[in-house]
C-alpha positions in Angstrom: 0.0 0.0 0.0 2.8 2.4 0.9 4.5 1.5 -2.3 1.4 2.4 -4.3 1.0 5.7 -2.5 4.7 6.5 -3.2 4.4 5.7 -6.9 1.2 7.8 -7.1 2.9 10.7 -5.4 5.9 10.4 -7.7 3.7 10.3 -10.8 1.7 13.4 -9.7 5.0 15.2 -9.0 6.3 14.4 -12.5 3.1 15.4 -14.2 3.1 18.7 -12.3 6.7 19.3 -13.1 6.2 18.7 -16.8 3.0 20.8 -16.9 4.3 23.8 -15.1 6.5 25.1 -18.0 3.7 24.7 -20.4 1.2 26.6 -18.2 3.8 29.3 -17.6 4.4 29.6 -21.3 0.7 30.3 -22.0 1.1 33.6 -20.2 4.1 34.6 -22.4 7.5 33.0 -23.0 10.3 33.3 -20.6 13.4 35.3 -21.4 15.7 32.3 -21.8 14.9 29.0 -23.5 15.9 25.6 -22.1 19.4 26.1 -23.6 19.8 29.3 -21.5 19.8 31.4 -24.6 17.6 34.5 -25.2 14.3 33.2 -26.6 13.7 36.4 -28.6 17.1 36.0 -30.4 17.6 32.2 -30.6 14.0 31.0 -30.6 11.9 28.6 -28.6 13.3 25.2 -27.5 9.9 23.7 -26.4 7.5 24.2 -29.3 7.9 21.9 -32.4 10.8 20.2 -30.8 12.8 23.4 -30.8 12.8 23.6 -34.6 11.9 26.8 -36.4 9.0 26.5 -38.9 8.1 28.6 -41.9 4.5 27.6 -41.2 4.5 30.3 -38.5 4.1 33.7 -40.2 5.5 36.6 -38.2 4.9 40.1 -39.5 5.3 43.6 -38.2 4.2 46.8 -40.0 4.7 50.5 -39.4 8.5 50.1 -39.0 10.3 53.3 -40.0 13.4 53.0 -42.1 15.0 55.7 -40.0 13.9 56.9 -36.5 13.6 60.5 -35.4 14.6 61.5 -31.9 11.9 61.1 -29.3 9.4 60.2 -32.0 6.7 57.7 -31.3 5.8 55.0 -33.8 2.8 52.6 -33.9 3.9 49.0 -34.7 1.4 46.3 -35.6 2.3 42.7 -35.0 0.7 39.8 -36.7 1.4 36.1 -36.0 -0.5 33.3 -37.6 -0.4 29.8 -39.0 0.2 29.9 -42.7 -2.4 27.2 -43.3 -5.0 29.3 -41.5 -4.0 32.4 -43.5 -4.5 30.5 -46.8 -8.0 29.4 -45.8 -7.3 26.0 -44.4 -7.7 24.5 -41.0 -4.7 25.4 -38.9 -3.7 26.8 -35.5 -5.8 29.8 -34.4 -3.9 31.0 -31.3 -0.7 32.9 -31.2 1.9 34.7 -29.1 4.9 36.9 -29.5 8.1 38.3 -27.8 9.6 41.6 -28.9 12.9 43.2 -28.0 14.8 46.3 -28.9 17.7 45.6 -26.5 16.4 48.1 -24.0 16.6 51.0 -26.5 13.5 53.2 -26.6 10.3 52.4 -24.7 7.3 50.2 -25.5 3.7 51.2 -24.5 0.3 49.8 -25.4 -3.4 50.4 -24.6 -5.2 48.6 -21.8 -7.2 46.5 -24.4 -4.0 44.7 -25.5 -3.0 41.4 -23.8 0.6 42.5 -23.4 3.0 42.5 -20.5 6.7 43.0 -19.9 8.7 39.8 -20.5 9.8 37.8 -17.5 13.5 38.3 -16.8 13.8 41.0 -19.5 12.0 44.1 -18.1 12.3 46.1 -21.3 11.1 43.4 -23.6 7.4 42.7 -24.1 5.3 39.6 -24.8 1.7 38.5 -24.9 0.0 37.9 -21.5 -2.3 35.3 -22.9 -2.6 33.5 -26.3 -4.5 35.7 -28.8 -7.1 34.2 -31.2 -6.5 36.9 -33.8 -2.7 36.9 -33.4 -2.8 40.7 -33.7 -1.3 43.3 -31.4 -0.8 47.0 -31.7 2.0 48.7 -29.7 3.8 52.0 -29.6 7.6 52.4 -29.6 9.1 55.7 -28.4 12.5 56.3 -30.1 15.4 57.4 -27.8 16.0 61.1 -27.2 19.6 60.9 -28.5 21.3 59.3 -31.5 22.4 55.8 -30.4 23.1 54.6 -33.9 21.2 51.8 -35.6 18.7 50.0 -33.4 18.3 46.3 -33.7 15.0 44.6 -33.0 14.1 40.9 -32.6 10.6 39.5 -32.9 9.7 35.9 -32.1 6.2 34.5 -32.7 4.5 31.2 -32.3 1.3 29.7 -33.6 -0.2 27.1 -31.3 -3.0 24.6 -31.4 -4.3 25.5 -27.9 -3.8 22.0 -26.5 -2.1 23.5 -23.5 1.2 21.6 -24.0 4.1 22.5 -26.3 3.8 19.8 -28.9 4.7 19.1 -32.6 1.6 21.0 -33.7 2.9 24.3 -32.3 5.1 26.4 -34.7 7.4 29.3 -34.2 9.5 31.6 -36.2 11.7 34.6 -35.6 12.8 37.7 -37.5 15.2 40.5 -36.8 15.4 44.0 -38.3 17.1 47.3 -37.6 16.1 51.0 -37.8 18.7 53.4 -39.1 19.8 56.5 -37.0 18.6 60.0 -37.8 20.0 61.6 -40.9 21.5 58.4 -42.2 18.9 57.9 -45.0 17.9 60.4 -47.6 15.2 59.8 -50.2 13.3 61.8 -52.8 10.3 59.6 -52.2 7.3 60.7 -50.1 7.7 60.8 -46.3 5.4 57.7 -46.1 8.2 55.5 -47.4 9.9 56.0 -44.0 6.9 55.1 -42.0 5.1 52.2 -43.7 7.7 49.4 -44.0 6.5 45.9 -43.5 8.8 43.1 -42.4 7.7 39.5 -42.4 9.0 35.9 -42.3 7.2 32.7 -43.1 6.0 30.6 -46.0 6.0 32.7 -49.2 2.7 31.4 -50.4 0.9 32.2 -47.2 2.3 35.8 -47.3 1.5 36.7 -50.9 -0.5 34.0 -52.5 -3.7 33.4 -50.5 -5.1 30.2 -51.9 -8.8 29.5 -51.8 -9.8 26.1 -50.4 -12.2 23.7 -52.1 -14.7 24.3 -49.3 -14.6 28.1 -50.0 -15.0 27.6 -53.7 -18.0 25.3 -53.2 -19.6 27.8 -50.7 -19.1 30.6 -53.2 -20.7 28.5 -55.9 -23.7 27.7 -53.7 -24.1 31.3 -52.7 -24.1 32.3 -56.4 -26.7 29.8 -57.2 -28.9 30.9 -54.3 -28.5 34.6 -55.3 -29.4 33.7 -59.0 -32.5 31.7 -57.9 -33.6 34.5 -55.6 -33.1 37.2 -58.2 -34.8 35.2 -61.0 -37.6 34.1 -58.7 -38.3 37.7 -57.7 -38.2 38.9 -61.3 -40.6 36.2 -62.4 -43.0 36.7 -59.5 -43.3 40.5 -59.8 -43.4 40.4 -63.6 -46.2 37.8 -63.5 -48.1 39.9 -60.9 -47.9 43.1 -62.9 -48.9 41.2 -66.1 -52.0 39.8 -64.3 -53.0 43.2 -63.0 -52.6 44.9 -66.4 -54.4 42.1 -68.1 -57.3 42.4 -65.7 -57.5 46.2 -66.1 -57.5 45.9 -69.9 -60.2 43.2 -69.8 -62.3 45.4 -67.5 -62.0 48.4 -69.9 -62.9 46.2 -72.9 -66.0 44.8 -71.2 -67.1 48.2 -70.0 -67.0 49.6 -73.5 -68.7 46.5 -74.9 -71.7 46.7 -72.5 -71.6 50.5 -72.3 -70.8 50.4 -68.6 -68.3 52.4 -66.6 -67.5 53.7 -63.1 -70.3 54.9 -60.9 -71.2 58.6 -61.0 -69.0 60.7 -58.7 -70.0 64.2 -57.7 -67.6 67.0 -58.5 -67.1 67.9 -54.8 -65.8 64.4 -54.3 -64.1 64.0 -57.7 -61.8 67.0 -57.4 -60.1 65.9 -54.0 -59.9 62.3 -55.2 -58.3 63.3 -58.5 -55.9 65.7 -56.8 -54.7 63.0 -54.4 -54.2 60.4 -57.1 -52.4 62.9 -59.4 -50.1 64.0 -56.6 -49.4 60.4 -55.7 -48.5 59.6 -59.4 -46.2 62.6 -59.6 -44.4 61.9 -56.4 -43.9 58.2 -57.2 -42.7 59.0 -60.7 -40.2 61.6 -59.3 -38.8 59.0 -56.9 -38.5 56.4 -59.6 -36.6 58.8 -61.8 -34.4 60.0 -59.0 -33.5 56.5 -57.8 -32.8 55.5 -61.4 -30.3 58.3 -62.0 -28.6 57.9 -58.6 -25.4 55.9 -58.3 -26.0 55.0 -54.6 -27.9 51.8 -53.9 -30.8 51.3 -51.6 -29.6 48.8 -49.0 -31.7 47.2 -46.3 -30.2 44.4 -44.1 -27.4 43.9 -46.6 -29.9 43.4 -49.5 -29.9 45.7 -52.5 -33.5 46.9 -53.0 -32.8 49.5 -55.6 -34.4 47.8 -58.6 -37.4 46.7 -56.5 -37.9 50.3 -55.3 -37.6 51.7 -58.8 -40.0 49.2 -60.3 -42.5 49.7 -57.5 -42.4 53.4 -57.8 -43.1 53.3 -61.6 -46.0 50.9 -61.0 -47.5 53.1 -58.3 -47.1 56.1 -60.5 -48.9 54.4 -63.4 -51.6 53.0 -61.2 -52.3 56.4 -59.6 -52.4 57.9 -63.1 -54.9 55.3 -64.1 -56.9 56.2 -61.0 -57.0 59.9 -62.2 -58.4 58.6 -65.5 -61.1 56.6 -63.7 -62.0 59.6 -61.5 -62.4 61.7 -64.7 -64.7 59.1 -66.2 -66.8 58.9 -63.0 -67.1 62.7 -62.8 -68.1 62.9 -66.5 -70.9 60.3 -66.2 -74.4 61.6 -66.1 -76.0 61.1 -62.6 -78.8 58.5 -62.4 -82.0 58.6 -60.4 -80.3 56.9 -57.5 -77.5 59.5 -57.5 -79.9 62.4 -57.4 -82.0 61.1 -54.5 
């Protein structure tokens, strides 16, 4: 019994000892790897068996070619699995470690999950794995010319299993920013402010491939949109045709049997005719205005421009027909029932 308890205690101790580094890493990498080398410069020795991988894309934008004294620059870091970037199913969590060798100062907003690196007070890293793998930081350049400034950026894309395994990938890049007055250019000032530096699989950086699932989804969406558009067109065209046909048939029968609308007194005919004429004019104006406008009528991400134009023309024509019927009713001779 004592032997079993001893073995159980030893097993728990070993599991805890192995799990502790992994749990600690999830809150940001340590300053030194297991080889007692700087992680930000020599990479991680735990993820992917310590081997660098081009599958991990590490990118930083907003890097100036030359810094100005006491100038603040906004840097944007992106770390991702190249397979995920190209539309496949890959790792969706990421982390980073950034160092300027204690030159200048890093700051960030409270919304960013960033902290100062353990053991390297001037370096910064993620405080928890980020799903988007995106961070925005500020770097304040030194107040005096210290020459070229070297930066190191390490990033890893992990599967979120909680342990550093073969499915976690990391990569590392380094870059420098030239001292003031060392670079002259006839280009626009933006060329000194918008440099992007990246490392990782070339295809994932510049050739975003579309997966078979995405192609099939796009095809199904196109079919659905076509069926919806054609269905709407057929429905409304058929409805208008039926209404127009019924009106024409009514007019023919009324003339054949010498019938027409009931008599309408002038004191009622004038207001009714005015309302219908005004409705026809307003609807026609809206239809013409929407037809000539370049802006679309959007409601809940659906383009209703053609529907609105067609409806306005129909209302205008229907109201104009109503004016015609009002004139016919007012022109008809009153019968005995109308005079009583």
